[in-house]
C-alpha positions, -999 to +999 in steps of 0.1 A: +078-707+451+064-686+480+062-648+481+094-630+491+097-619+527+089-582+534+125-574+545+142-595+518+164-577+492+140-585+464+110-570+482+129-539+492+141-535+455+105-538+443+093-512+467+120-488+457+112-493+420+075-487+426+081-454+443+094-435+413+077-426+380+075-452+354+070-451+316+037-438+304+031-465+279+031-492+306+003-475+327-033-486+327-056-457+334-087-479+338-072-501+365-048-472+377-019-496+377+017-489+367+038-517+352+075-516+353+082-533+320+066-546+288+062-581+301+044-569+332+021-547+312+013-577+289+005-599+318-017-572+333-037-569+300-044-606+301-055-605+337-092-611+347-095-577+365-083-558+334-108-577+312-137-567+335-126-530+334-125-532+296-161-546+295-173-517+316-155-492+294-169-508+262-204-501+273-199-463+272-164-454+261-171-417+256-183-414+293-149-426+306-129-406+281-148-374+290-143-381+327-106-385+324-103-355+300-122-333+324-100-345+354-068-338+334-080-304+323-091-294+358-059-305+375-037-289+348-055-255+351-055-256+388-017-262+389-012-234+363-033-210+383-019-218+417+018-222+407+022-196+379-008-173+382-013-151+351+024-153+341+034-165+306+051-199+309+062-227+286+036-255+285+062-282+290+073-267+323+037-269+336+033-305+323+065-317+340+053-304+373+019-320+367+032-355+360+055-354+391+025-366+410+022-404+407-016-403+410-021-379+381-044-386+352-023-397+322-028-380+288-031-413+269-065-418+285-079-383+274-092-370+241-058-353+234-030-372+218-002-347+224+005-318+247+005-294+217-031-305+209-041-299+245-025-264+245-043-254+212-076-266+227-070-244+258-065-214+235-096-222+214-118-226+245-106-194+261-090-209+292-056-195+284-037-172+260-014-194+239+013-184+214+038-204+194+075-194+194+106-211+180+112-225+216+077-241+217+042-232+229+036-208+258+005-205+279-009-177+301-038-184+324-068-162+321-082-156+356-120-154+355-126-155+392-154-130+402-133-118+431-103-112+408-125-094+382-140-072+409-105-063+423-093-054+388-124-032+382-118-015+415-081-008+406-092+005+372-118+028+388-092+041+413-067+048+385-094+066+364-104+087+395-067+097+400-064+107+364-096+127+366-083+145+398-050+152+380-068+166+350-091+187+372-062+201+391-042+208+359-073+227+344-076+247+377-039+257+376-042+267+339-073+288+347-054+305+376-024+312+354-047+326+327-065+349+351-032+361+366-018+368+331-049+388+322-049+408+354-012+416+350-018+428+314-046+450+326-025+464+355+005+471+333-014+489+306-004+526+311-030+554+310-018+586+294-034+619+304-027+654+292-010+678+315-032+709+319-030+740+340-063+758+348-047+791+357-013+807+349-007+816+386-011+780+398+022+761+403+027+725+392+047+704+417+061+669+412+064+644+441+097+626+435+086+596+457+054+590+438+049+581+402+019+604+395+020+642+392+002+664+418-015+697+411-029+715+441-030+748+461+001+768+469+004+755+505+007+718+494+030+728+466+053+747+489+054+716+513+063+694+484+089+719+473+105+719+507+107+681+508+123+681+473+149+706+485+157+685+516+161+655+493+184+675+470+205+687+500+209+651+514+218+638+480+245+666+476+259+658+510+262+621+501+277+628+467+312+634+482+312+600+499+299+583+467+328+597+446+352+579+469+336+546+462+337+536+426+306+517+415+302+500+448+268+481+450+243+491+476+239+471+509+206+455+497+222+445+464+252+429+482+229+411+506+208+398+477+240+386+460+250+368+492+216+352+495+218+339+460+248+317+467+253+298+498+286+286+512+280+251+499+273+264+464+304+285+464+325+254+474+309+233+447+316+261+421+352+263+432+356+225+429+340+225+394+364+253+383+393+233+398+382+201+380+378+220+347+413+234+351+427+200+358+409+185+328+423+212+306+458+200+312+450+162+310+458+141+280+447+107+268+483+094+267+504+088+297+534+065+289+568+077+299+603+061+298+619+046+329+586+038+347+574+004+359+541-010+345+521-042+348+509-062+318+471-067+320+463-083+286+458-120+283+465-121+246+502-127+253+495-158+274+498-166+311+536-161+309+533-123+308+499-117+324+501-097+356+539-094+352+559-062+357+579-046+330+601-015+325+593+010+298+624+015+277+610+035+248+578+053+240+564+049+204+539+075+190+527+085+225+504+056+228+528+026+224+559+015+242+587-010+241+589-027+275+614-051+290+600-078+313+615-077+348+615-115+353+625-129+319+641-099+302+620-103+271+612-072+251+577-065+239+559-038+220+526-030+237+499-004+236+490+017+267+457-001+270+476-034+276+494-021+307+486-003+339+505+018+364+523+002+394+519+017+429+550+011+450+554+010+488+553+043+508+586+062+507+594+051+471+599+075+442+572+078+415+566+098+384+534+118+378+521+109+343+490+131+338+474+163+351+488+197+362+520+181+377+528+160+347+565+148+343+572+157+380+590+133+402+575+127+437+577+106+468+548+084+478+536+093+513+504+073+518+475+057+500+437+065+504+420+032+494+385+046+498+390+074+473+415+056+450+441+083+455+476+086+469+493+115+488+526+125+470+553+150+480+567+167+449+605+162+446+612+184+416+601+215+398+591+249+412+566+235+437+591+211+453+580+200+488+543+205+481+519+176+491+492+167+465+466+140+461+469+121+428+447+093+414+461+058+411+462+059+372+481+092+371+514+081+386+536+050+385+568+037+401+601+049+388+627+023+378 
């Protein structure tokens, strides 16, 4: 029977089958031929070309095995270096990528029987760092390229230089601090001298604007005395105005106080005080009778999930008996199993937490960005006041 035509279904099927990867046990590395089944491999082994290759390999079998082993090792390490670099990766992942090439050297023609043996050999020879885990063997390529080693040494040198500069600057700062502390201690050390008068007729005058005492002739002392009298007169004239103001700080002190706090800081401080005040009146329970809530727990099944209910009774502050709006069923739920309901604008709501707790109000608008709503109080002493309340602090009234 003649050979099938090139465009015949059989020839097309054979070409499609030959494109993909076949089983490793039906591959002949010496002849570099892949057989599709056991019968084809058996026929190939009995062929004349295969027998000639076996005769060549029998002359020096170690030569061929070493050649195939070296090719397998080189291609495997090249893929590991180029694809994964120095990352730690599972050896089977690398091997699967390696055998995706149809022309690769098969492991059954090398000196290693299994991938585990090959991985251990890489660790012993120093090509990779290998470690065994419950998930299998992992490999990490050791890059011994001279350019890479030079780059790593350069980075280590730069890092050491940066550390040396930081240490040098830290020592310099410590030295400056020590010198400043020593000089300050020497400057602040007081020197006490004995007050002596050489003659009884000589007057001793004190300069009120200076810290040291001055002893001199009568002319200078009289001038100092006159300045002291002027200062005393000015102080007495200002004493009447100072009595009117009770403990008022000076202009410089008030200016320094103003400089200490900016307008933004004062606003932040006021907001913090306001928040603390609101937190002081907040409680960790919020359920109230006659409000509408939504069931958010899935433990009760899809029948009640995301359905609305009416709170008929509150149990121990944190629990409630609710009546389902759709079915009329009564359930006992915790407050963690429900959430508040936000009605349409213009509807009445009840504030459940915060300084306006238990106050009825009318919903005016919703701020989606800040998760708050604008309410107009409809009861209490502050009726008519507009306030901003968070979503979780109010709910629809029944």
